[in-house]
C-alpha positions as CSV (number, residue, x, y, z in Angstrom):
1,X,16.5,15.7,-25.9
2,X,19.5,17.5,-24.0
3,X,17.7,20.9,-24.4
4,X,14.4,19.6,-23.1
5,X,16.1,18.2,-19.9
6,X,17.8,21.6,-19.2
7,X,14.4,23.3,-19.9
8,X,12.7,20.9,-17.4
9,X,15.3,21.3,-14.8
10,X,15.1,25.1,-14.7
11,X,11.4,25.1,-15.0
12,X,11.3,22.9,-11.8
13,X,13.8,25.4,-10.0
14,X,11.6,28.4,-11.0
15,X,8.4,26.5,-10.0
16,X,9.9,25.7,-6.5
17,X,10.8,29.4,-6.0
18,X,7.3,30.6,-7.0
19,X,5.7,28.0,-4.8
20,X,7.7,29.3,-1.8
21,X,6.7,32.9,-2.5
22,X,3.1,32.6,-3.2
23,X,0.4,32.7,-0.4
24,X,-0.4,29.0,0.6
25,X,-4.0,27.9,0.4
26,X,-5.7,26.3,3.4
27,X,-4.3,22.9,4.6
28,X,-7.3,21.1,3.1
29,X,-6.2,22.4,-0.3
30,X,-2.4,22.1,0.0
31,X,0.1,19.4,-0.5
32,X,3.3,20.0,1.6
33,X,6.6,18.4,0.8
34,X,9.4,18.3,3.4
35,X,12.8,17.8,1.7
36,X,15.8,16.2,3.3
37,X,17.7,18.7,5.6
38,X,15.1,21.3,4.9
39,X,13.0,22.8,7.9
40,X,10.4,24.7,5.7
41,X,7.9,22.8,3.7
42,X,7.2,23.4,-0.1
43,X,3.5,24.0,-0.3
44,X,1.7,23.1,-3.5
45,X,-1.8,24.5,-3.6
46,X,-4.5,22.4,-5.2
47,X,-6.3,25.0,-7.3
48,X,-7.5,22.6,-10.1
49,X,-7.6,18.8,-11.0
50,X,-5.7,17.0,-8.1
51,X,-4.5,14.3,-10.4
52,X,-2.9,16.8,-12.7
53,X,-1.2,18.4,-9.7
54,X,0.3,15.1,-8.8
55,X,1.4,14.1,-12.3
56,X,2.7,17.5,-13.4
57,X,4.1,19.1,-10.3
58,X,4.5,16.7,-7.3
59,X,6.0,13.8,-9.2
60,X,8.6,15.8,-11.1
61,X,9.6,17.6,-8.0
62,X,10.0,14.3,-6.1
63,X,12.3,13.0,-9.0
64,X,14.8,15.8,-8.2
65,X,15.5,14.2,-4.8
66,X,18.6,11.9,-4.6
67,X,17.7,8.2,-4.6
68,X,16.8,6.7,-1.2
69,X,16.6,10.0,0.6
70,X,13.7,10.4,2.9
71,X,10.9,12.8,1.9
72,X,8.0,13.7,4.1
73,X,4.7,14.6,2.4
74,X,1.5,16.0,4.0
75,X,-1.6,15.7,1.9
76,X,-5.2,16.7,2.4
77,X,-7.5,14.4,4.3
78,X,-4.5,12.4,5.8
79,X,-3.8,13.5,9.4
80,X,-0.1,12.9,9.5
81,X,3.0,13.2,7.3
82,X,4.0,10.2,5.1
83,X,7.6,9.1,4.3
84,X,8.8,8.2,1.0
85,X,12.2,7.1,-0.3
86,X,13.1,9.1,-3.2
87,X,13.4,7.4,-6.6
88,X,12.2,4.0,-5.4
89,X,8.9,2.0,-5.8
90,X,7.5,4.1,-2.8
91,X,6.5,6.9,-5.3
92,X,4.4,4.9,-7.7
93,X,2.9,3.0,-4.7
94,X,2.0,6.4,-3.1
95,X,0.4,7.7,-6.3
96,X,-1.6,4.6,-6.9
97,X,-3.3,5.1,-3.5
98,X,-3.5,8.8,-3.1
99,X,-3.6,10.0,-6.6
100,X,-5.4,7.1,-8.5
101,X,-7.3,6.2,-5.3
102,X,-7.1,2.5,-5.9
103,X,-8.5,1.6,-2.6
104,X,-11.3,4.0,-2.4
105,X,-14.2,1.7,-2.9
106,X,-17.9,2.2,-2.3
107,X,-19.1,-0.2,0.6
108,X,-22.4,-0.9,2.3
109,X,-20.8,-1.6,5.6
110,X,-18.9,0.1,8.3
111,X,-15.8,-2.0,8.6
112,X,-14.7,-3.3,12.0
113,X,-11.7,-5.3,10.8
114,X,-9.3,-4.7,7.8
115,X,-6.3,-6.9,6.9
116,X,-3.6,-5.3,4.8
117,X,-1.6,-8.2,3.4
118,X,1.6,-7.0,1.8
119,X,1.5,-3.6,3.6
120,X,4.7,-2.5,2.2
121,X,5.5,1.0,3.7
122,X,1.9,1.5,4.9
123,X,0.1,3.8,2.5
124,X,-2.9,1.5,2.1
125,X,-3.2,1.1,5.9
126,X,-2.9,4.7,6.5
127,X,-5.6,5.4,3.8
128,X,-8.0,2.9,5.4
129,X,-7.1,4.4,8.9
130,X,-8.2,7.8,7.9
131,X,-11.3,6.6,6.0
132,X,-12.4,4.1,8.7
133,X,-10.9,5.5,12.0
134,X,-13.1,3.0,14.0
135,X,-11.8,-0.1,12.3
136,X,-9.1,-2.4,13.5
137,X,-6.3,-2.7,10.9
138,X,-3.8,-5.5,10.9
139,X,-0.7,-4.7,8.5
140,X,1.5,-7.6,7.5
141,X,4.8,-6.8,5.8
142,X,7.8,-9.2,5.7
143,X,10.7,-7.1,4.3
144,X,12.9,-5.3,6.8
145,X,13.3,-2.0,5.2
146,X,9.8,-1.6,4.0
147,X,8.7,-2.5,7.6
148,X,10.8,0.2,9.1
149,X,9.1,2.9,7.0
150,X,5.8,1.2,7.7
151,X,6.4,1.8,11.5
152,X,7.3,5.4,10.9
153,X,4.1,6.0,8.7
154,X,1.7,4.3,11.0
155,X,3.1,5.4,14.4
156,X,0.3,7.9,15.0
157,X,-2.5,5.4,14.4
158,X,-3.5,3.4,17.4
159,X,-5.9,1.3,15.3
160,X,-3.2,-0.1,13.2
161,X,-1.3,-3.3,14.4
162,X,1.9,-4.3,12.7
163,X,3.1,-7.8,12.1
164,X,6.4,-8.5,10.6
165,X,5.7,-11.6,8.7
166,X,4.5,-12.9,5.3
167,X,1.0,-14.5,4.7
168,X,0.9,-18.1,3.6
169,X,-1.4,-21.0,3.7
170,X,0.0,-23.0,6.6
171,X,2.1,-22.9,9.7
172,X,5.6,-22.8,8.3
173,X,8.8,-20.6,7.8
174,X,9.5,-18.2,5.1
175,X,12.2,-16.0,3.9
176,X,12.2,-12.8,1.8
177,X,13.6,-13.1,-1.7
178,X,14.6,-10.1,-3.9
179,X,13.8,-10.9,-7.5
180,X,14.9,-7.6,-8.7
181,X,11.5,-5.8,-8.9
182,X,12.3,-3.1,-6.4
183,X,11.0,-2.7,-2.8
184,X,7.2,-3.2,-4.0
185,X,8.3,-6.6,-5.6
186,X,9.8,-8.5,-2.6
187,X,8.5,-12.1,-2.7
188,X,8.6,-14.8,0.1
189,X,9.5,-18.5,-0.2
190,X,9.0,-21.4,2.1
191,X,12.2,-22.5,3.8
192,X,13.6,-24.6,6.5
193,X,13.3,-23.1,10.1
194,X,17.0,-23.1,10.6
195,X,17.8,-21.0,7.4
196,X,19.3,-17.6,8.2
197,X,16.7,-14.9,7.7
198,X,13.7,-17.2,8.1
199,X,10.6,-16.3,10.0
200,X,7.3,-17.7,11.0
201,X,4.5,-17.3,8.4
202,X,0.9,-16.2,9.3
203,X,-2.3,-17.3,7.8
204,X,-5.4,-15.4,7.2
205,X,-7.3,-17.8,9.4
206,X,-4.9,-17.1,12.3
207,X,-5.2,-13.3,11.9
208,X,-8.9,-13.6,11.9
209,X,-8.9,-15.7,15.1
210,X,-6.3,-13.6,16.8
211,X,-8.4,-10.4,16.0
212,X,-11.4,-11.5,18.0
213,X,-13.7,-10.8,15.0
214,X,-16.0,-13.1,13.3
215,X,-15.6,-11.5,9.8
216,X,-13.0,-9.7,7.8
217,X,-14.7,-6.7,6.5
218,X,-12.0,-5.7,4.0
219,X,-9.0,-8.2,3.0
220,X,-6.5,-6.5,0.9
221,X,-3.8,-8.7,-0.7
222,X,-0.8,-7.5,-2.6
223,X,1.5,-10.4,-1.7
224,X,3.7,-10.7,-4.8
225,X,2.7,-14.3,-5.8
226,X,2.0,-15.8,-2.4
227,X,-1.7,-15.6,-3.3
228,X,-1.0,-18.8,-5.2
229,X,-0.3,-20.6,-2.1
230,X,-2.9,-18.8,0.0
231,X,-5.8,-19.9,-2.4
232,X,-4.4,-23.4,-2.9
233,X,-5.8,-24.7,0.2
234,X,-7.0,-23.9,3.9
235,X,-8.9,-20.9,2.4
236,X,-12.2,-22.6,3.3
237,X,-11.7,-21.6,6.9
238,X,-11.9,-17.9,6.3
239,X,-13.0,-17.0,2.6
240,X,-16.8,-17.2,3.5
241,X,-16.1,-14.7,6.2
242,X,-14.7,-12.0,3.9
243,X,-17.0,-9.2,2.9
244,X,-14.8,-7.3,0.6
245,X,-11.6,-8.7,-1.1
246,X,-9.1,-6.5,-3.0
247,X,-6.3,-8.5,-4.6
248,X,-3.6,-8.0,-7.1
249,X,-2.8,-11.1,-9.1
250,X,1.0,-11.8,-10.0
251,X,1.1,-14.3,-12.7
252,X,4.2,-12.5,-14.1
253,X,6.0,-13.4,-10.8
254,X,4.5,-16.8,-10.2
255,X,2.6,-18.4,-13.0
256,X,-0.7,-19.9,-12.0
257,X,-1.8,-17.3,-9.5
258,X,-4.9,-16.5,-11.4
259,X,-5.9,-20.1,-12.0
260,X,-5.6,-21.0,-8.5
261,X,-7.4,-17.9,-7.3
262,X,-10.3,-18.3,-9.5
263,X,-10.6,-22.0,-8.8
264,X,-10.8,-21.2,-5.2
265,X,-13.6,-18.5,-5.3
266,X,-15.9,-20.0,-7.9
267,X,-18.0,-21.8,-5.3
268,X,-18.5,-18.6,-3.2
269,X,-20.9,-15.7,-3.8
270,X,-19.0,-12.6,-4.9
271,X,-19.6,-9.7,-7.3
272,X,-16.4,-9.0,-9.2
273,X,-15.1,-5.6,-10.4
274,X,-11.9,-4.2,-11.3
275,X,-10.0,-1.0,-10.2
276,X,-6.5,-0.3,-11.6
277,X,-4.5,-3.5,-11.1
278,X,-6.8,-4.8,-8.4
279,X,-9.6,-7.3,-8.7
280,X,-12.5,-6.5,-6.2
281,X,-14.7,-9.2,-4.9
282,X,-17.8,-8.1,-2.9
283,X,-19.9,-10.6,-1.1
284,X,-23.5,-10.7,-2.7
285,X,-25.4,-10.4,0.4
286,X,-23.8,-7.2,2.0
């Protein structure tokens, strides 16, 4: 095992040197990584299967960066660099969206309104903004450190509106709770308004009303168990107005999420599929 680690370490060193020396392919075929305190980018040409490049080259290289250090990465078809915190949940989140393409879903509509509930550091919002540049995107994220990276990652996109809050089923106050799952597993809980760190919740109905739109074309929810409250009640005012719902259910965090969710949607006409960890509901008549 020790020898394998040594070989892997020196392989990555040699690989970095080779990548710095070879002629870089066009930007449309290159992944560029900007390391902390380095001006020059490391260019990784995509000469074959993109997933393999991410798994065998990009991911191991990112693991060599000290924990929490900010790495910037520029990838094809995304117009601006994205920030990642090394050796945190930012990396698997980034890979789910841009390697596995969890949100690349075929649609028969040209979306006008997209709500990104549980936006984390903004990778899903950025993906949607590049795929649907004319859509208004509302990104909702409650956790402070995630929100700061979210601001950086979405600063160049005028069609993304940021809201620092958590999605809930009523007008109340919430507080972020760290249950030990990393930055992508921060939950919220209902609290008294006077409790330190509390903030006003937002509901999906409020977001839709304030947007000025009549429908939510894409509703993405990755809200770490809060879906149990969201689909417990008051969903009647907005669920029939959703054309495409992408949701990850978190029974492992809050038992009963799936039961509450499926009880709520059973009277609505959606086709259901699954991609990765996400349940995808598409309105039957679109």
